[in-house]
SERO-4910 file (N, C-alpha, C, O; in steps of 0.05 Angstrom, whole numbers):
BEGIN
 pado doro    nc1    nc2    nc3   cac1   cac2   cac3    cc1    cc2    cc3    oc1    oc2    oc3
  Met    A  -1249    990    700  -1277    991    694  -1289   1018    702  -1282   1028    723
  Ser    A  -1305   1030    684  -1318   1055    691  -1347   1055    681  -1354   1041    662
  Thr    A  -1363   1071    694  -1391   1073    687  -1398   1103    687  -1390   1118    704
  Val    A  -1412   1111    666  -1418   1140    662  -1448   1143    660  -1462   1129    645
  Ile    A  -1459   1163    675  -1487   1170    674  -1489   1200    670  -1475   1216    684
  Arg    A  -1505   1209    650  -1510   1237    646  -1540   1243    647  -1555   1228    635
  Lys    A  -1548   1264    662  -1576   1269    665  -1582   1299    664  -1564   1316    668
  Asp    A  -1608   1305    658  -1618   1332    661  -1620   1339    691  -1623   1321    708
  Ile    A  -1618   1364    697  -1623   1373    724  -1645   1394    725  -1647   1410    706
  Thr    A  -1660   1394    746  -1682   1413    750  -1676   1429    776  -1669   1418    796
  Ala    A  -1679   1455    774  -1672   1473    796  -1685   1464    822  -1710   1462    823
  Gly    A  -1669   1460    843  -1679   1453    869  -1689   1425    873  -1699   1418    895
  Thr    A  -1688   1408    852  -1698   1381    854  -1676   1361    857  -1658   1361    841
  Pro    A  -1676   1344    878  -1655   1324    881  -1657   1303    858  -1679   1292    853
  Ile    A  -1635   1297    845  -1633   1278    824  -1614   1256    833  -1591   1262    840
  Glu    A  -1623   1231    832  -1606   1209    840  -1592   1196    816  -1606   1189    796
  Phe    A  -1566   1193    817  -1551   1179    797  -1545   1151    809  -1527   1148    825
  Gln    A  -1561   1131    800  -1559   1104    811  -1542   1087    793  -1548   1083    770
  Phe    A  -1520   1077    804  -1501   1060    788  -1507   1030    793  -1518   1023    814
  Asp    A  -1499   1014    774  -1502    985    776  -1481    972    794  -1483    949    802
  Val    A  -1460    988    800  -1438    978    817  -1434    996    840  -1444   1019    840
  Arg    A  -1420    987    860  -1413   1003    883  -1384   1013    879  -1366    997    876
  Gly    A  -1381   1039    880  -1355   1051    875  -1346   1070    897  -1361   1075    916
  Tyr    A  -1321   1079    895  -1311   1098    915  -1295   1121    903  -1286   1138    917
  Asp    A  -1292   1121    876  -1277   1141    863  -1294   1152    840  -1300   1137    821
  Tyr    A  -1302   1177    841  -1321   1188    822  -1310   1215    811  -1296   1230    824
  Ile    A  -1317   1220    785  -1314   1246    773  -1341   1258    767  -1358   1245    755
  Val    A  -1346   1282    777  -1371   1296    772  -1366   1321    755  -1350   1338    762
  Lys    A  -1380   1322    732  -1376   1344    713  -1402   1360    712  -1424   1349    707
  Asn    A  -1399   1386    716  -1422   1404    716  -1421   1420    690  -1404   1438    687
  Phe    A  -1440   1415    671  -1440   1429    645  -1459   1453    646  -1461   1467    626
  Ser    A  -1472   1457    668  -1492   1479    670  -1478   1506    675  -1454   1506    681
  Asp    A  -1493   1527    674  -1483   1554    679  -1487   1563    707  -1485   1587    714
  Asp    A  -1493   1544    725  -1496   1550    753  -1485   1527    770  -1480   1505    759
  Ala    A  -1481   1532    795  -1469   1512    813  -1489   1489    818  -1513   1493    816
  Val    A  -1478   1466    824  -1494   1443    833  -1483   1433    859  -1459   1437    865
  Tyr    A  -1500   1419    875  -1491   1408    900  -1492   1377    898  -1511   1366    886
  Ile    A  -1472   1364    909  -1471   1335    906  -1467   1322    934  -1455   1333    952
  Ser    A  -1477   1297    936  -1474   1281    960  -1472   1252    952  -1485   1243    933
  Phe    A  -1455   1237    966  -1450   1209    959  -1462   1190    979  -1458   1193   1004
  Gly    A  -1478   1172    969  -1491   1151    986  -1518   1158    996  -1537   1143    991
  Ser    A  -1521   1181   1009  -1547   1189   1020  -1552   1218   1015  -1534   1233   1009
  Leu    A  -1577   1227   1017  -1585   1254   1012  -1588   1269   1038  -1606   1263   1053
  Pro    A  -1572   1289   1043  -1575   1305   1068  -1600   1322   1067  -1613   1325   1047
  Glu    A  -1607   1332   1091  -1631   1348   1093  -1627   1376   1081  -1647   1389   1073
  Ser    A  -1602   1385   1079  -1597   1412   1070  -1573   1412   1051  -1555   1395   1054
  Thr    A  -1572   1430   1032  -1549   1432   1014  -1525   1442   1029  -1502   1441   1019
  Asp    A  -1529   1453   1053  -1506   1461   1070  -1488   1438   1076  -1464   1441   1081
  Asp    A  -1499   1413   1075  -1483   1389   1081  -1474   1374   1056  -1465   1351   1058
  Met    A  -1476   1388   1033  -1467   1376   1008  -1444   1392    996  -1439   1415   1003
  Ala    A  -1428   1378    979  -1406   1391    966  -1416   1407    942  -1435   1400    929
  Cys    A  -1403   1430    937  -1411   1447    915  -1392   1444    891  -1368   1445    895
  Val    A  -1404   1441    868  -1388   1440    843  -1395   1465    827  -1418   1467    817
  Pro    A  -1377   1484    822  -1383   1508    807  -1391   1502    778  -1386   1480    769
  Ser    A  -1402   1522    765  -1410   1519    737  -1387   1513    719  -1365   1523    722
  Asn    A  -1392   1495    699  -1373   1489    678  -1346   1479    689  -1325   1486    678
  Thr    A  -1347   1464    711  -1323   1452    722  -1328   1423    729  -1351   1413    727
  Trp    A  -1307   1409    736  -1310   1382    745  -1293   1377    770  -1273   1391    775
  Val    A  -1301   1358    786  -1286   1351    810  -1283   1320    812  -1300   1306    801
  Arg    A  -1262   1312    825  -1258   1283    830  -1262   1279    860  -1250   1293    876
  His    A  -1277   1258    867  -1283   1253    896  -1277   1225    903  -1286   1206    890
  Ile    A  -1261   1221    925  -1256   1195    936  -1273   1192    961  -1271   1208    980
  Cys    A  -1290   1172    962  -1308   1168    985  -1293   1155   1008  -1286   1132   1007
  Gln    A  -1287   1171   1028  -1272   1161   1051  -1288   1142   1068  -1277   1125   1082
  Ser    A  -1315   1144   1067  -1332   1127   1084  -1337   1099   1073  -1349   1083   1086
  Gly    A  -1327   1094   1048  -1331   1068   1036  -1344   1069   1009  -1345   1090    996
  Tyr    A  -1354   1047   1000  -1366   1044    973  -1395   1054    974  -1410   1048    992
  Val    A  -1402   1068    953  -1430   1078    950  -1439   1071    922  -1424   1067    903
  Gln    A  -1466   1070    919  -1478   1063    893  -1495   1086    882  -1503   1085    859
  Ser    A  -1500   1106    899  -1516   1129    890  -1501   1155    895  -1487   1158    915
  Val    A  -1505   1173    876  -1496   1201    880  -1520   1219    875  -1534   1217    855
  Trp    A  -1524   1238    894  -1546   1256    893  -1537   1283    883  -1515   1293    892
  Val    A  -1553   1296    866  -1546   1322    854  -1570   1340    857  -1592   1332    851
  Ile    A  -1565   1365    866  -1586   1386    867  -1574   1410    852  -1554   1421    860
  Gly    A  -1587   1418    830  -1578   1440    814  -1592   1466    823  -1614   1466    834
  Lys    A  -1577   1488    819  -1589   1514    825  -1605   1525    801  -1620   1544    804
  Ser    A  -1602   1512    778  -1618   1519    755  -1625   1494    739  -1613   1473    744
  Thr    A  -1643   1497    720  -1652   1475    703  -1634   1474    678  -1629   1495    665
  Trp    A  -1625   1449    672  -1606   1448    649  -1608   1420    637  -1607   1400    651
  Gln    A  -1610   1419    611  -1611   1393    597  -1583   1381    596  -1563   1395    589
  Asp    A  -1581   1355    602  -1556   1341    603  -1536   1357    620  -1512   1360    613
  Gly    A  -1545   1367    643  -1529   1386    658  -1506   1374    674  -1486   1387    679
  Val    A  -1509   1348    682  -1488   1336    699  -1481   1308    689  -1499   1293    681
  Glu    A  -1456   1302    688  -1446   1276    681  -1429   1265    704  -1411   1279    714
  Ile    A  -1434   1241    712  -1418   1229    734  -1406   1202    724  -1420   1186    712
  Glu    A  -1381   1199    729  -1366   1175    721  -1355   1161    746  -1342   1174    762
  Cys    A  -1361   1136    748  -1350   1119    769  -1324   1107    759  -1325   1090    741
  Leu    A  -1302   1115    771  -1276   1106    760  -1267   1079    772  -1256   1062    758
  Arg    A  -1271   1076    798  -1262   1051    811  -1285   1039    828  -1298   1053    843
  Val    A  -1288   1013    824  -1310    999    837  -1300    977    855  -1276    970    854
  Arg    A  -1318    966    871  -1310    944    889  -1307    919    872  -1325    911    857
  Ser    A  -1284    906    875  -1279    882    859  -1293    858    871  -1303    859    894
  Ala    A  -1294    836    856  -1307    812    866  -1293    802    891  -1306    791    909
  Gln    A  -1266    804    892  -1251    796    915  -1258    812    939  -1261    801    961
  Gln    A  -1262    839    936  -1269    856    958  -1298    850    967  -1304    851    991
  Ala    A  -1316    844    948  -1343    837    955  -1344    811    971  -1359    809    990
  Asn    A  -1328    792    963  -1327    766    978  -1316    771   1006  -1325    758   1025
  Lys    A  -1296    789   1008  -1285    794   1034  -1305    808   1052  -1307    802   1076
  Ala    A  -1322    825   1040  -1343    839   1055  -1363    820   1066  -1375    824   1087
  Asn    A  -1368    798   1051  -1388    778   1059  -1376    756   1077  -1391    739   1088
  Ala    A  -1350    757   1081  -1337    736   1098  -1342    742   1127  -1348    764   1135
  Pro    A  -1340    721   1144  -1343    726   1173  -1323    747   1183  -1300    748   1175
  Asn    A  -1333    764   1200  -1317    787   1209  -1318    789   1240  -1331    806   1251
  Pro    A  -1304    770   1253  -1305    770   1282  -1293    795   1295  -1274    806   1284
  Val    A  -1303    802   1318  -1292    824   1333  -1270    813   1351  -1275    795   1368
  Met    A  -1246    822   1348  -1223    813   1363  -1221    828   1390  -1232    850   1392
  Arg    A  -1208    816   1409  -1207    828   1436  -1193    855   1436  -1201    873   1451
  Asn    A  -1173    859   1418  -1160    885   1418  -1176    906   1404  -1167    929   1403
  Gln    A  -1200    900   1395  -1218    920   1384  -1237    931   1405  -1254    948   1399
  Val    A  -1234    922   1430  -1248    934   1452  -1227    945   1471  -1211    930   1482
  Ala    A  -1227    971   1476  -1207    984   1493  -1220    992   1519  -1243   1000   1520
  Asp    A  -1205    989   1541  -1214    994   1568  -1198   1016   1580  -1173   1017   1579
  Tyr    A  -1212   1035   1592  -1198   1058   1604  -1208   1062   1633  -1232   1060   1639
  Leu    A  -1189   1067   1651  -1195   1072   1680  -1187   1101   1686  -1165   1110   1679
  Arg    A  -1205   1115   1699  -1200   1143   1706  -1186   1145   1733  -1196   1135   1753
  Ile    A  -1163   1157   1732  -1146   1160   1756  -1137   1189   1758  -1124   1199   1739
  Asn    A  -1144   1203   1779  -1136   1231   1782  -1145   1248   1758  -1129   1264   1748
  Asn    A  -1170   1243   1749  -1182   1259   1728  -1170   1254   1700  -1176   1269   1681
  Leu    A  -1154   1233   1697  -1144   1225   1671  -1151   1196   1665  -1151   1179   1683
  Tyr    A  -1157   1190   1640  -1164   1162   1633  -1138   1148   1623  -1124   1158   1606
  Tyr    A  -1133   1125   1636  -1110   1109   1629  -1119   1083   1616  -1137   1070   1625
  Leu    A  -1105   1076   1594  -1112   1051   1580  -1105   1027   1597  -1083   1025   1607
  Met    A  -1124   1009   1599  -1119    983   1613  -1108    963   1592  -1123    946   1582
  Gly    A  -1083    966   1586  -1071    950   1565  -1049    932   1575  -1054    910   1584
  Val    A  -1024    941   1573  -1001    925   1582  -1004    918   1611  -1009    936   1628
  Gly    A  -1002    893   1617  -1005    883   1645  -1030    866   1648  -1030    846   1662
  Phe    A  -1051    873   1634  -1076    858   1636  -1077    835   1617  -1074    838   1593
  Thr    A  -1079    811   1628  -1080    787   1611  -1109    779   1604  -1114    767   1583
  Thr    A  -1127    785   1622  -1156    782   1616  -1171    805   1629  -1163    815   1650
  Leu    A  -1192    814   1616  -1211    834   1626  -1237    829   1612  -1241    838   1589
  Asp    A  -1255    815   1625  -1280    805   1613  -1303    822   1622  -1302    838   1640
  Glu    A  -1326    817   1609  -1351    830   1616  -1373    809   1620  -1378    793   1602
  Asn    A  -1385    809   1644  -1408    791   1650  -1432    808   1657  -1433    819   1679
  Pro    A  -1451    811   1639  -1474    828   1644  -1491    819   1668  -1502    836   1682
  Asn    A  -1492    793   1674  -1507    783   1697  -1536    794   1698  -1543    807   1718
  Ala    A  -1551    789   1678  -1579    799   1677  -1595    786   1699  -1594    762   1703
  Gln    A  -1610    802   1713  -1628    793   1734  -1656    790   1722  -1665    807   1707
  Thr    A  -1669    768   1728  -1694    762   1714  -1717    757   1734  -1713    752   1757
  Lys    A  -1741    759   1723  -1766    752   1738  -1783    735   1720  -1787    741   1696
  Lys    A  -1793    713   1731  -1810    695   1716  -1839    698   1724  -1845    699   1748
  Thr    A  -1857    699   1705  -1885    701   1710  -1900    681   1693  -1895    679   1669
  Thr    A  -1919    667   1704  -1936    649   1689  -1964    661   1688  -1977    664   1709
  Tyr    A  -1974    667   1665  -2000    679   1662  -2022    658   1662  -2017    634   1656
  Val    A  -2046    666   1670  -2067    647   1675  -2075    631   1650  -2086    609   1652
  Asn    A  -2070    642   1626  -2077    628   1601  -2054    613   1589  -2056    603   1566
  Gln    A  -2032    611   1604  -2009    597   1593  -1998    576   1613  -2001    579   1637
  Arg    A  -1985    555   1602  -1973    535   1619  -1944    542   1625  -1934    536   1647
  Ser    A  -1931    555   1606  -1902    561   1610  -1898    589   1620  -1915    607   1616
  Ala    A  -1876    592   1634  -1869    618   1645  -1857    637   1625  -1845    628   1605
  Thr    A  -1862    663   1629  -1849    684   1613  -1828    697   1630  -1832    705   1653
  Thr    A  -1804    700   1618  -1781    711   1633  -1776    740   1624  -1774    746   1600
  Tyr    A  -1774    758   1643  -1767    786   1638  -1740    792   1650  -1733    784   1672
  Ala    A  -1724    808   1635  -1699    819   1646  -1706    844   1662  -1717    863   1650
  Thr    A  -1700    845   1687  -1708    867   1704  -1686    886   1711  -1690    910   1716
  Ser    A  -1661    876   1712  -1638    893   1718  -1613    878   1712  -1613    855   1703
  Tyr    A  -1590    892   1716  -1564    880   1710  -1545    885   1733  -1545    906   1745
  Gln    A  -1529    865   1739  -1508    867   1759  -1481    861   1745  -1469    840   1749
  Thr    A  -1473    880   1728  -1450    875   1710  -1424    873   1726  -1419    889   1744
  Glu    A  -1408    854   1718  -1381    850   1731  -1360    848   1709  -1365    839   1687
  Phe    A  -1336    858   1716  -1313    857   1697  -1290    843   1712  -1273    857   1723
  Pro    A  -1288    817   1711  -1266    803   1724  -1240    807   1708  -1240    807   1684
  Tyr    A  -1218    810   1723  -1193    815   1709  -1170    799   1722  -1172    792   1745
  Asn    A  -1150    794   1706  -1124    783   1715  -1102    801   1704  -1103    808   1680
  Ala    A  -1083    808   1720  -1062    826   1710  -1035    818   1723  -1033    809   1745
  Asp    A  -1014    823   1707   -987    821   1718   -980    847   1732   -989    869   1723
  Met    A   -965    846   1753   -959    870   1768   -937    887   1754   -914    885   1760
  Ile    A   -946    902   1734   -928    920   1719   -928    947   1733   -948    961   1732
  Gln    A   -906    955   1744   -905    980   1760   -910   1005   1743   -920   1025   1753
  Ser    A   -903   1003   1717   -907   1027   1700   -936   1030   1690   -943   1049   1677
  Ser    A   -953   1010   1697   -981   1011   1689   -997   1026   1710  -1001   1015   1732
  Glu    A  -1007   1050   1704  -1022   1066   1723  -1047   1051   1732  -1054   1051   1755
  Ala    A  -1060   1038   1713  -1086   1024   1719  -1081   1000   1737  -1096    996   1757
  Val    A  -1061    984   1731  -1055    960   1748  -1049    969   1777  -1060    958   1796
  Met    A  -1032    989   1779  -1023    997   1806  -1046   1010   1821  -1047   1008   1846
  Ala    A  -1064   1025   1808  -1086   1037   1822  -1105   1016   1833  -1115   1019   1855
  Leu    A  -1110    995   1818  -1126    973   1828  -1113    958   1850  -1125    950   1870
  Tyr    A  -1086    954   1848  -1071    941   1869  -1073    956   1895  -1076    944   1917
  Glu    A  -1071    983   1894  -1072    999   1919  -1098    995   1934  -1098    997   1959
  Val    A  -1120    990   1921  -1145    985   1934  -1143    961   1953  -1152    962   1976
  Gly    A  -1133    939   1942  -1130    916   1959  -1108    918   1980  -1111    910   2003
  Arg    A  -1086    930   1972  -1063    933   1990  -1071    949   2015  -1064    942   2037
  Asn    A  -1086    971   2010  -1092    990   2032  -1120    985   2044  -1129   1001   2060
  His    A  -1133    963   2035  -1159    957   2045  -1179    980   2043  -1193    987   2062
  Leu    A  -1179    993   2019  -1197   1015   2015  -1226   1006   2012  -1231    984   2002
  Thr    A  -1244   1023   2021  -1272   1016   2021  -1288   1040   2010  -1277   1062   2007
  Gly    A  -1314   1035   2005  -1332   1057   1997  -1323   1071   1972  -1314   1059   1953
  Ala    A  -1325   1098   1973  -1318   1114   1950  -1288   1112   1943  -1281   1115   1919
  Asp    A  -1272   1105   1962  -1243   1103   1957  -1236   1079   1940  -1215   1078   1928
  Ala    A  -1255   1060   1938  -1250   1036   1922  -1265   1037   1895  -1265   1018   1880
  Met    A  -1276   1061   1889  -1292   1064   1864  -1275   1079   1843  -1258   1095   1849
  Phe    A  -1281   1072   1818  -1269   1085   1795  -1289   1090   1773  -1311   1077   1772
  Glu    A  -1283   1108   1755  -1297   1111   1730  -1283   1093   1709  -1259   1094   1707
  Tyr    A  -1299   1078   1695  -1288   1058   1677  -1303   1061   1650  -1328   1061   1650
  Val    A  -1288   1062   1628  -1301   1065   1602  -1292   1042   1584  -1268   1035   1582
  Arg    A  -1311   1030   1571  -1307   1008   1552  -1313   1018   1524  -1336   1026   1519
  Val    A  -1293   1018   1507  -1295   1031   1481  -1295   1010   1458  -1278    992   1457
  Asp    A  -1315   1012   1441  -1317    994   1418  -1302   1006   1394  -1313   1023   1380
  Leu    A  -1277    998   1391  -1261   1009   1370  -1270   1000   1342  -1262   1011   1322
  Phe    A  -1287    979   1342  -1298    970   1316  -1323    986   1309  -1336    979   1289
  Arg    A  -1330   1006   1324  -1353   1023   1319  -1345   1052   1319  -1353   1068   1336
  Pro    A  -1329   1060   1299  -1320   1088   1297  -1343   1106   1288  -1362   1096   1274
  Leu    A  -1342   1132   1295  -1362   1150   1286  -1355   1160   1258  -1331   1167   1253
  Ala    A  -1374   1161   1241  -1369   1169   1213  -1358   1198   1212  -1370   1216   1225
  Asp    A  -1336   1202   1197  -1325   1228   1193  -1316   1242   1218  -1315   1267   1219
  Gln    A  -1312   1228   1240  -1302   1239   1265  -1278   1223   1275  -1281   1204   1290
  Pro    A  -1254   1231   1266  -1230   1215   1273  -1226   1212   1303  -1231   1230   1318
  Asn    A  -1217   1188   1310  -1210   1182   1338  -1234   1181   1357  -1230   1180   1382
  Lys    A  -1258   1180   1347  -1282   1179   1364  -1297   1153   1359  -1302   1145   1336
  Phe    A  -1305   1139   1381  -1317   1113   1379  -1340   1111   1399  -1341   1125   1419
  Glu    A  -1359   1093   1393  -1380   1088   1411  -1369   1076   1437  -1350   1059   1436
  Ala    A  -1380   1084   1460  -1368   1075   1485  -1390   1074   1507  -1412   1085   1504
  Arg    A  -1383   1060   1529  -1401   1059   1552  -1385   1066   1577  -1362   1058   1581
  His    A  -1398   1083   1594  -1385   1092   1618  -1398   1079   1642  -1422   1078   1645
  Phe    A  -1381   1068   1660  -1390   1055   1684  -1377   1068   1708  -1354   1077   1707
  Val    A  -1391   1068   1731  -1378   1071   1757  -1375   1044   1769  -1395   1029   1770
  Val    A  -1351   1037   1778  -1346   1009   1787  -1332   1010   1815  -1318   1028   1821
  Thr    A  -1338    989   1830  -1323    983   1854  -1303    962   1849  -1310    940   1839
  Asn    A  -1278    967   1856  -1257    947   1851  -1254    929   1876  -1250    938   1898
  Val    A  -1257    903   1871  -1254    883   1892  -1231    865   1885  -1233    849   1866
  Val    A  -1208    868   1899  -1185    851   1894  -1188    825   1909  -1193    825   1933
  Ser    A  -1186    803   1894  -1190    777   1907  -1164    763   1914  -1163    748   1933
  Ser    A  -1143    767   1899  -1117    754   1905  -1094    769   1892  -1098    783   1872
  Asn    A  -1071    765   1904  -1046    778   1894  -1024    758   1896  -1004    762   1911
  Pro    A  -1026    735   1881  -1007    713   1885   -982    717   1869   -980    734   1851
  Gly    A   -962    700   1875   -937    699   1860   -919    678   1871   -912    679   1894
  Asp    A   -911    659   1854   -892    638   1862   -864    650   1864   -858    670   1852
  Gly    A   -846    636   1879   -819    644   1881   -806    646   1854   -807    628   1837
  Gly    A   -793    669   1849   -779    673   1824   -797    683   1801   -787    690   1780
  Asp    A   -823    685   1807   -842    695   1786   -853    722   1794   -853    729   1818
  Pro    A   -862    738   1774   -874    764   1780   -901    760   1795   -914    739   1792
  Leu    A   -908    779   1811   -934    778   1824   -956    783   1804   -952    797   1783
  Thr    A   -980    772   1809  -1003    777   1792  -1025    789   1810  -1024    788   1834
  Leu    A  -1045    800   1797  -1068    812   1810  -1094    802   1798  -1097    803   1774
  Thr    A  -1111    792   1815  -1137    782   1806  -1159    797   1821  -1158    801   1846
  Gly    A  -1180    805   1807  -1202    819   1820  -1225    822   1801  -1226    811   1779
  Thr    A  -1245    838   1810  -1269    843   1795  -1278    871   1798  -1278    882   1820
  Leu    A  -1285    884   1776  -1298    910   1777  -1328    906   1777  -1339    896   1757
  His    A  -1341    914   1798  -1370    911   1801  -1384    938   1794  -1378    958   1805
  Ser    A  -1403    936   1775  -1417    960   1766  -1433    972   1789  -1446    958   1804
  Val    A  -1433    999   1791  -1449   1014   1810  -1470   1030   1795  -1463   1048   1781
  Gly    A  -1495   1023   1799  -1516   1038   1785  -1517   1032   1755  -1507   1012   1746
  Asp    A  -1528   1051   1740  -1532   1048   1711  -1508   1057   1696  -1494   1076   1704
  Met    A  -1504   1045   1673  -1483   1054   1655  -1493   1078   1639  -1517   1084   1638
  Thr    A  -1474   1092   1625  -1481   1115   1608  -1470   1110   1581  -1446   1105   1577
  Leu    A  -1486   1112   1560  -1477   1110   1533  -1466   1136   1523  -1475   1157   1531
  Gly    A  -1445   1134   1506  -1433   1159   1496  -1412   1153   1475  -1412   1133   1462
  Val    A  -1393   1172   1474  -1371   1171   1454  -1345   1176   1469  -1344   1193   1487
  Phe    A  -1324   1162   1461  -1298   1166   1473  -1279   1175   1452  -1277   1164   1430
  Asp    A  -1264   1197   1458  -1243   1207   1440  -1216   1196   1449  -1206   1203   1470
  Thr    A  -1205   1177   1433  -1180   1164   1441  -1156   1182   1440  -1135   1176   1452
  Glu    A  -1158   1204   1425  -1135   1222   1424  -1135   1241   1447  -1114   1246   1459
  Leu    A  -1158   1252   1454  -1160   1270   1477  -1164   1256   1504  -1159   1268   1525
  Gly    A  -1172   1230   1503  -1177   1216   1527  -1201   1226   1543  -1199   1230   1567
  Glu    A  -1223   1232   1528  -1247   1243   1541  -1271   1227   1533  -1274   1218   1510
  Phe    A  -1290   1224   1552  -1316   1211   1547  -1337   1232   1546  -1339   1250   1562
  Tyr    A  -1355   1230   1525  -1376   1249   1521  -1403   1233   1521  -1408   1217   1503
  Pro    A  -1420   1238   1542  -1445   1223   1543  -1464   1231   1520  -1463   1254   1511
  Asn    A  -1481   1213   1512  -1501   1220   1491  -1521   1240   1502  -1540   1247   1488
***
């Protein structure tokens, strides 16, 4: 299936090519004697952020960010029937139904990193559970003109309870274990901890995801193990102060605050 739209262009004026379908594979043909700038999906503030199509040429564009229904064109000159855009491939009914289907976030789409000796280590192998409890603190107030109370969230005492198998090759597991083993207190029991939403990648920025940075105190509650079984580790990471919103680069292992 293909859809073709051809329009006049006016110098410096954004022209929207609005298709009846959402596509991801387009051919843009420039019949004018000057260059045109194109953008897929949305119109940037400047032509510096748009792709350039030279005069009397055509380009094929695959939208890496997904399906779009609009293509924007800004010409450097005025030309009748100056640009033709063809949508080659569109979203099928099956793909549309899939997009509308429930899309739960799975546990492996949230990655946890613990900073140890200035390096972030993935809290993966060894951890059987690692949960988040925001523990919102509230205040209730009843106003003179109302019978029922109004509840306000005033602060958070976030906790991250965990259970882990004692895997010696896991830097994160062993670092948490050392706190309980050596009865560390104060700053010695604190870590930087980052929780990364892998289901929220940054557009056009590979390996970068929305993330939250916490300072936490590690409290080990037990280190049990039956005869013949591996030892396990149970504890809680208690948030210290406010969290910081930012971005985590999973390739470089770095957190960048907003």
